[in-house]
Residue frames as qw, qx, qy, qz and C-alpha x, y, z in Angstrom:
[[0.003, -0.888, -0.461, -0.003, -0.01, 0.00, 0.01],
 [0.417, 0.202, 0.000, 0.886, 1.33, 3.42, -0.88],
 [0.202, -0.864, -0.442, 0.134, 0.33, 6.42, 1.23],
 [0.348, 0.513, -0.054, 0.783, 1.33, 10.00, 0.80],
 [0.488, -0.693, -0.433, 0.309, 1.85, 11.84, 4.06],
 [0.180, 0.779, -0.048, 0.599, 2.34, 15.57, 4.67],
 [0.669, -0.435, -0.382, 0.467, 4.56, 16.31, 7.65],
 [0.130, -0.989, 0.026, 0.069, 5.43, 19.55, 9.38],
 [0.438, 0.741, -0.446, 0.245, 9.00, 20.74, 8.83],
 [0.375, -0.590, 0.621, -0.354, 9.86, 19.62, 12.37],
 [0.879, -0.027, 0.436, -0.190, 8.55, 16.11, 11.84],
 [0.798, 0.590, -0.110, 0.051, 10.16, 15.86, 8.44],
 [0.151, 0.752, -0.572, 0.291, 13.52, 16.82, 10.00],
 [0.618, -0.397, 0.600, -0.317, 13.01, 14.23, 12.73],
 [0.934, 0.242, 0.242, -0.101, 12.33, 11.48, 10.19],
 [0.595, 0.731, -0.290, 0.167, 15.33, 12.49, 8.11],
 [0.140, -0.692, 0.633, -0.318, 17.59, 12.36, 11.21],
 [0.809, -0.182, 0.500, -0.251, 16.33, 8.90, 12.09],
 [0.893, 0.443, 0.070, 0.052, 17.14, 7.59, 8.60],
 [0.356, 0.806, -0.394, 0.261, 20.51, 9.43, 8.49],
 [0.433, -0.619, 0.588, -0.288, 21.49, 7.91, 11.86],
 [0.359, 0.240, -0.887, -0.162, 21.02, 4.44, 10.40],
 [0.367, 0.004, 0.736, -0.569, 18.37, 3.58, 13.00],
 [0.669, 0.474, 0.474, -0.321, 15.85, 3.19, 10.16],
 [0.510, 0.036, 0.625, 0.590, 16.40, 2.25, 6.51],
 [0.073, 0.409, 0.519, 0.747, 13.70, 4.57, 5.12],
 [0.272, -0.150, 0.180, -0.933, 11.17, 7.21, 6.03],
 [0.725, -0.188, -0.426, -0.507, 8.48, 4.54, 5.62],
 [0.649, -0.106, -0.694, 0.295, 10.17, 2.46, 8.30],
 [0.086, 0.046, -0.450, 0.888, 10.13, 5.41, 10.70],
 [0.514, -0.126, -0.066, -0.846, 6.42, 5.97, 10.08],
 [0.753, -0.143, -0.608, -0.208, 5.67, 2.26, 10.44],
 [0.453, -0.069, -0.680, 0.572, 7.42, 2.24, 13.82],
 [0.158, -0.070, 0.254, -0.952, 5.50, 5.32, 14.89],
 [0.661, -0.129, -0.291, -0.679, 2.20, 3.77, 13.89],
 [0.677, -0.096, -0.722, 0.104, 3.09, 0.54, 15.67],
 [0.212, -0.020, -0.579, 0.787, 3.70, 2.51, 18.88],
 [0.402, -0.075, 0.016, -0.912, 0.37, 4.31, 18.43],
 [0.739, -0.111, -0.542, -0.384, -1.38, 0.99, 17.93],
 [0.542, -0.066, -0.729, 0.414, 0.32, -0.47, 21.09],
 [0.033, -0.038, 0.401, -0.915, -0.73, 2.55, 23.09],
 [0.596, -0.102, -0.190, -0.774, -4.34, 2.21, 21.97],
 [0.743, -0.092, -0.656, -0.094, -4.29, -1.49, 22.85],
 [0.359, -0.005, -0.653, 0.666, -2.81, -0.71, 26.27],
 [0.288, -0.096, 0.184, -0.935, -5.51, 1.89, 26.95],
 [0.735, -0.125, -0.377, -0.550, -8.20, -0.65, 26.10],
 [0.669, -0.042, -0.704, 0.234, -6.52, -3.29, 28.25],
 [0.147, 0.064, -0.538, 0.827, -6.17, -0.92, 31.21],
 [0.505, -0.133, -0.011, -0.853, -9.85, 0.05, 30.98],
 [0.806, -0.109, -0.494, -0.309, -10.94, -3.56, 30.87],
 [0.539, 0.021, -0.692, 0.480, -8.62, -4.50, 33.77],
 [0.089, -0.123, 0.374, -0.915, -10.04, -1.67, 35.83],
 [0.674, -0.145, -0.185, -0.700, -13.64, -2.69, 35.11],
 [0.773, -0.051, -0.632, -0.002, -12.82, -6.28, 36.05],
 [0.349, 0.063, -0.632, 0.689, -11.15, -5.24, 39.30],
 [0.348, -0.153, 0.161, -0.911, -14.14, -3.03, 40.14],
 [0.776, -0.113, -0.381, -0.490, -16.57, -5.86, 39.48],
 [0.690, -0.022, -0.676, 0.259, -14.54, -8.34, 41.55],
 [0.124, 0.131, -0.511, 0.840, -14.36, -5.86, 44.41],
 [0.519, -0.144, 0.039, -0.841, -18.05, -5.16, 44.44],
 [0.835, -0.082, -0.417, -0.351, -19.05, -8.81, 44.14],
 [0.454, 0.174, -0.757, 0.435, -16.65, -9.90, 46.89],
 [0.540, -0.695, -0.409, -0.242, -19.03, -8.34, 49.41],
 [0.671, -0.418, -0.249, 0.559, -16.02, -7.37, 51.61],
 [0.258, 0.437, 0.062, 0.859, -16.25, -3.62, 51.62],
 [0.321, -0.742, -0.491, 0.323, -17.01, -0.85, 54.07],
 [0.131, 0.975, 0.034, 0.178, -16.76, 2.93, 54.18],
 [0.692, 0.191, -0.271, 0.641, -13.18, 4.16, 54.43],
 [0.394, -0.907, -0.123, 0.081, -12.33, 6.15, 57.56],
 [0.583, 0.617, -0.237, 0.473, -9.22, 8.09, 56.52],
 [0.272, -0.764, 0.374, -0.450, -8.66, 9.45, 60.03],
 [0.867, -0.344, 0.333, -0.141, -8.59, 5.96, 61.48],
 [0.898, 0.362, 0.004, 0.252, -6.45, 4.70, 58.61],
 [0.304, 0.759, -0.318, 0.480, -3.87, 7.46, 59.16],
 [0.525, -0.659, 0.390, -0.372, -3.88, 6.86, 62.93],
 [0.971, -0.083, 0.222, 0.008, -3.26, 3.14, 62.40],
 [0.745, 0.540, -0.121, 0.372, -0.44, 3.83, 59.95],
 [0.001, -0.794, 0.376, -0.478, 1.19, 6.23, 62.38],
 [0.758, -0.492, 0.348, -0.251, 0.85, 3.70, 65.22],
 [0.972, 0.124, 0.116, 0.164, 2.46, 0.94, 63.15],
 [0.514, 0.698, -0.211, 0.451, 5.26, 3.31, 62.00],
 [0.242, -0.759, 0.400, -0.454, 6.03, 4.38, 65.57],
 [0.885, -0.336, 0.292, -0.139, 6.03, 0.83, 66.90],
 [0.900, 0.316, -0.018, 0.299, 8.77, -0.06, 64.36],
 [0.296, 0.766, -0.247, 0.515, 10.98, 2.89, 65.32]]
């Protein structure tokens, strides 16, 4: 597949430097790597959302939950910290 892409001068310079450094054989290889990273990021975002939904569901269905008392939690943490010192 052949695609024509218009890049800003800054991105064009970046691509040229990547090819000139020998890191990539062609501008197409640079763009393919960039698109692969974009695809991986999108997949990670979808995975993270699904993992969070699953964790939420597991937590709710476990039945083991109660309101969080931050004051008591901090006091307990301080007590444990002081008992170690």
